[in-house]
C-alpha positions in Angstrom: 59.5 -0.4 -35.3 57.7 -1.5 -32.2 54.7 0.9 -32.1 53.3 -0.6 -28.9 54.3 0.6 -25.4 55.0 -2.0 -22.8 53.0 -1.4 -19.6 55.2 -1.5 -16.6 54.8 -0.6 -13.0 51.0 -0.2 -13.1 49.6 -1.5 -9.8 46.2 -2.5 -8.7 45.5 1.1 -7.7 45.4 2.0 -11.4 43.2 -0.9 -12.4 39.6 -0.4 -13.3 37.3 -0.8 -10.3 35.5 -4.1 -10.3 32.3 -2.4 -9.3 32.5 -0.4 -12.5 32.8 -3.4 -14.7 30.3 -6.1 -13.8 26.6 -5.9 -14.5 26.5 -2.6 -16.2 25.3 -3.6 -19.7 21.9 -4.8 -20.9 22.1 -8.4 -22.0 21.4 -8.6 -25.7 19.5 -11.8 -25.1 16.9 -9.9 -23.0 17.6 -12.0 -19.9 19.0 -9.1 -17.9 22.4 -7.4 -17.6 25.6 -8.6 -19.2 27.1 -10.8 -18.1 24.6 -12.7 -16.1 25.9 -16.2 -16.6 29.2 -18.1 -17.1 31.4 -17.4 -20.1 33.6 -19.5 -22.4 37.2 -18.4 -23.3 38.4 -20.4 -26.3 42.1 -21.1 -26.6 43.0 -22.5 -30.1 46.1 -24.3 -28.7 46.6 -27.2 -26.4 46.7 -26.9 -22.6 50.2 -26.0 -21.3 51.2 -24.0 -24.3 52.2 -20.3 -24.2 48.8 -18.9 -25.1 47.1 -21.2 -22.6 49.6 -20.3 -19.9 48.8 -16.6 -20.3 45.1 -17.2 -20.3 45.1 -19.4 -17.2 47.1 -16.7 -15.4 44.7 -13.9 -16.4 41.4 -15.9 -16.2 40.8 -15.4 -12.5 41.3 -11.7 -12.8 39.0 -11.4 -15.8 36.4 -13.5 -14.0 36.6 -11.3 -10.9 36.1 -8.2 -13.1 33.0 -9.7 -14.8 31.7 -11.3 -11.6 31.0 -14.5 -13.4 32.9 -17.8 -13.9 34.9 -18.4 -17.0 35.6 -21.8 -18.6 38.8 -22.1 -20.7 38.0 -24.3 -23.7 41.1 -25.6 -25.5 40.5 -26.4 -29.2 43.9 -27.1 -30.8 44.6 -28.0 -34.4 45.5 -26.7 -37.8 47.8 -24.0 -36.5 44.9 -22.5 -34.4 42.4 -22.5 -37.3 40.3 -25.3 -35.8 39.4 -23.4 -32.7 39.1 -20.1 -34.5 36.7 -21.5 -37.1 34.6 -23.0 -34.2 34.5 -19.6 -32.6 33.2 -18.1 -35.9 30.0 -20.1 -35.6 29.2 -19.3 -32.0 26.5 -16.9 -30.8 27.2 -13.2 -31.0 26.0 -12.5 -27.4 29.5 -12.0 -25.8 29.4 -15.2 -23.7 31.9 -16.9 -26.0 35.2 -15.2 -27.0 38.7 -16.4 -27.8 42.3 -15.6 -28.1 44.0 -15.5 -31.5 47.7 -14.8 -32.0 48.0 -11.9 -34.5 49.5 -12.3 -37.1 50.0 -16.0 -36.7 46.4 -16.9 -37.4 46.2 -14.7 -40.4 49.3 -16.4 -41.8 47.8 -19.9 -41.2 44.5 -18.7 -42.8 46.4 -17.5 -45.9 48.5 -20.6 -46.2 45.4 -22.9 -45.9 43.5 -20.7 -48.5 40.4 -20.8 -46.3 37.3 -19.7 -48.2 34.5 -20.2 -45.6 35.4 -17.2 -43.5 37.9 -14.3 -43.2 39.8 -13.0 -40.2 38.4 -9.5 -40.6 34.9 -10.9 -39.9 35.7 -11.4 -36.2 35.0 -8.5 -33.8 38.0 -7.1 -31.9 38.0 -6.8 -28.1 41.6 -6.1 -27.0 45.0 -7.7 -26.8 46.9 -8.5 -23.6 50.3 -9.9 -24.3 53.2 -10.1 -26.7 55.4 -13.0 -27.5 57.4 -14.2 -30.5 60.2 -16.2 -31.9 63.8 -16.7 -30.8 66.5 -19.0 -32.1 67.8 -21.5 -29.5 71.1 -23.5 -29.9 72.4 -26.6 -28.1 75.3 -25.5 -25.9 77.6 -28.2 -27.2 78.3 -26.0 -30.2 79.6 -23.0 -28.2 77.5 -20.5 -30.2 77.2 -17.2 -28.3 75.4 -14.9 -30.7 73.9 -14.8 -34.2 77.2 -14.1 -35.9 78.6 -17.3 -34.4 75.5 -19.2 -35.6 76.0 -17.8 -39.1 79.6 -19.0 -39.1 78.7 -22.4 -37.8 76.3 -23.0 -40.7 78.6 -21.4 -43.3 81.5 -23.6 -42.2 79.4 -26.8 -42.3 79.7 -27.4 -38.6 75.9 -27.3 -38.4 73.5 -28.5 -41.1 70.0 -29.0 -39.8 67.6 -26.3 -38.5 64.4 -27.1 -36.6 61.0 -25.5 -37.2 57.5 -26.1 -35.8 55.9 -27.8 -38.8 55.6 -27.8 -42.6 54.0 -24.6 -43.8 54.1 -23.1 -40.3 55.1 -19.5 -39.9 58.4 -20.6 -38.3 59.0 -22.6 -41.5 58.8 -19.5 -43.7 60.9 -17.6 -41.1 63.6 -20.2 -41.6 63.6 -19.5 -45.4 63.8 -15.8 -44.8 66.7 -16.3 -42.4 68.6 -18.3 -45.0 67.9 -16.0 -47.9 68.0 -12.6 -46.3 69.9 -13.0 -43.0 72.8 -15.3 -44.1 71.8 -18.3 -42.1 73.1 -21.0 -44.5 71.4 -24.1 -43.1 71.4 -27.1 -45.4 68.2 -28.9 -44.2 65.1 -27.5 -42.5 63.6 -30.2 -40.2 59.9 -29.7 -39.3 58.7 -31.0 -35.9 55.2 -31.2 -34.5 55.1 -27.9 -32.6 57.3 -25.8 -30.5 57.6 -28.3 -27.6 59.2 -30.9 -29.9 61.6 -28.3 -31.3 62.7 -27.6 -27.8 63.1 -31.3 -27.0 65.1 -31.8 -30.2 67.5 -29.0 -29.5 67.9 -29.9 -25.8 68.7 -33.5 -26.7 71.1 -32.5 -29.5 68.9 -34.2 -32.2 68.8 -30.8 -33.8 71.6 -28.3 -33.2 69.4 -25.2 -33.4 65.8 -24.2 -34.1 63.0 -21.6 -33.7 61.2 -21.4 -30.3 58.9 -18.9 -28.7 60.5 -16.6 -26.2 58.2 -18.2 -23.6 59.3 -21.7 -24.2 62.9 -20.6 -24.7 63.0 -19.6 -21.0 62.1 -23.2 -20.1 64.6 -24.6 -22.6 67.4 -22.6 -21.1 66.5 -23.9 -17.7 67.5 -27.3 -18.9 71.1 -26.3 -18.9 71.7 -27.6 -22.4 70.4 -24.7 -24.5 70.9 -21.0 -25.0 68.7 -18.4 -26.8 71.1 -16.5 -29.1 68.9 -14.1 -31.1 65.4 -12.6 -30.8 63.4 -12.4 -34.0 61.0 -9.9 -32.3 61.2 -6.1 -32.0 60.0 -6.0 -28.4 63.0 -6.3 -26.0 62.8 -9.2 -23.6 63.7 -8.8 -19.9 64.2 -12.6 -19.8 67.1 -12.3 -22.3 68.6 -8.8 -21.7 71.9 -9.6 -23.5 70.4 -11.4 -26.5 71.1 -10.3 -30.1 68.2 -8.7 -32.1 67.7 -9.8 -35.6 67.4 -6.1 -36.5 71.1 -5.9 -35.9 71.5 -8.1 -39.0 68.8 -6.8 -41.3 65.2 -5.5 -41.4 62.6 -6.2 -38.9 60.8 -9.6 -39.1 58.1 -8.6 -36.6 55.4 -8.7 -39.2 55.8 -12.5 -39.1 57.6 -13.4 -35.8 56.0 -11.2 -33.2 52.5 -11.9 -31.9 49.8 -10.1 -30.0 47.4 -12.2 -28.0 44.3 -10.8 -29.4 40.9 -11.2 -27.8 38.2 -11.7 -30.5 34.5 -12.3 -30.5 32.2 -14.0 -33.1 31.0 -11.8 -36.0 28.4 -9.1 -35.1 29.0 -9.3 -31.4 27.8 -5.8 -30.2 30.4 -3.2 -29.4 28.9 -2.4 -25.9 29.2 -6.0 -24.9 32.8 -6.1 -26.2 33.6 -3.0 -24.3 32.7 -4.9 -21.1 35.1 -7.6 -22.1 37.7 -5.1 -23.1 37.6 -3.4 -19.6 37.9 -6.8 -17.9 40.9 -7.7 -20.0 42.5 -4.4 -19.1 41.9 -5.0 -15.5 43.6 -8.4 -15.7 46.5 -7.4 -17.9 47.5 -4.4 -15.7 46.8 -5.9 -12.3 49.8 -6.1 -10.0 49.3 -9.9 -9.6 49.7 -10.4 -13.3 52.6 -8.0 -13.5 54.4 -9.8 -10.7 54.0 -13.0 -12.7 55.3 -11.4 -15.8 58.4 -10.1 -14.0 59.0 -13.5 -12.4 58.7 -15.5 -15.6 60.0 -13.1 -18.2 56.7 -13.1 -20.1 55.5 -9.8 -21.7 52.2 -8.3 -20.6 51.0 -5.4 -22.7 47.5 -4.1 -23.0 46.0 -2.8 -26.3 42.4 -1.6 -26.4 39.7 -2.4 -28.9 41.0 0.2 -31.5 44.6 -1.2 -31.2 43.3 -4.8 -31.7 41.2 -3.7 -34.7 44.2 -1.9 -36.3 46.3 -5.1 -35.8 43.7 -7.3 -37.3 43.0 -5.1 -40.3 46.6 -4.7 -41.2 48.1 -8.0 -40.4 47.3 -9.9 -43.6 48.2 -6.9 -45.8 51.6 -6.7 -44.1 52.2 -10.4 -44.6 51.3 -10.2 -48.2 53.7 -7.2 -48.7 56.6 -9.2 -47.3 56.0 -12.8 -48.2 55.5 -14.4 -51.6 53.1 -17.2 -50.5 53.1 -18.9 -53.8 56.9 -19.0 -53.9 57.0 -20.4 -50.4 54.5 -23.1 -51.3 56.7 -24.0 -54.2 59.7 -24.3 -52.0 57.9 -26.6 -49.7 56.9 -28.8 -52.6 60.4 -28.8 -54.0 61.8 -29.9 -50.6 59.4 -32.9 -50.3 
């Protein structure tokens, strides 16, 4: 079901010429060409997280393409909604843009029942990477694949299952795994983010839990944890032998696979966004970035403005088609 093609083997020779990117648009402010000053790249997660890691890897290449400095501005909170809402109120001149993880931010927006703004009000630029959820298990339990994990929970050997917060998209993923994919956990245990889930599974405080594929690589390096199943559709070079959840049921990618989507405040002009789109493509397909992706197991993938727009327009609808949000909210209340 993965409709996006992973970009591989594209060297610097195929990247867009820097001279063709910088300074070719009229600045909407009337001060000259765009861009003619420094830019702000808002990341709605804390420094050191997966989205921030991608951004800091690509930022120098984006900056080179635009021939202007870029400041990364971390604004974490409310499952990314704090930073995204801040971006909504910024000027529409192209000098402030941000990264939102589609469909994670649409899920958070729907769960919080936000009325002040809608995700579709933002203007798409592009997307540059793909990441998503895996299940990690402490190695003390000798679980090698998802079938082993199903048996361990069914037999009562395991009881608790760690997620990244109450009402988080990993929380609803846990319920879906229990109800539709025969993962019979007894207790779902919410932690404050993916980092704490990793620490809990590494220490043995929780036997298993949901981690991003990016953080699962780090967790495996601890020597105490293994990733046993990917909840994504995209295949992961970092885990070539890992189970796919689609071996056990339908795709969960509508909830568990994210595109790192570059967005701009409402009414940011298309020609300005095209400049940012081209700079994003240059960075995401540059050989330096691809070497980093190969070394770390992270997934770089470029989608243009139309791809990003299609994702943004369809994400909430697909979530609504597959998740009963009212029932999920009731399950949360019943568990409290």
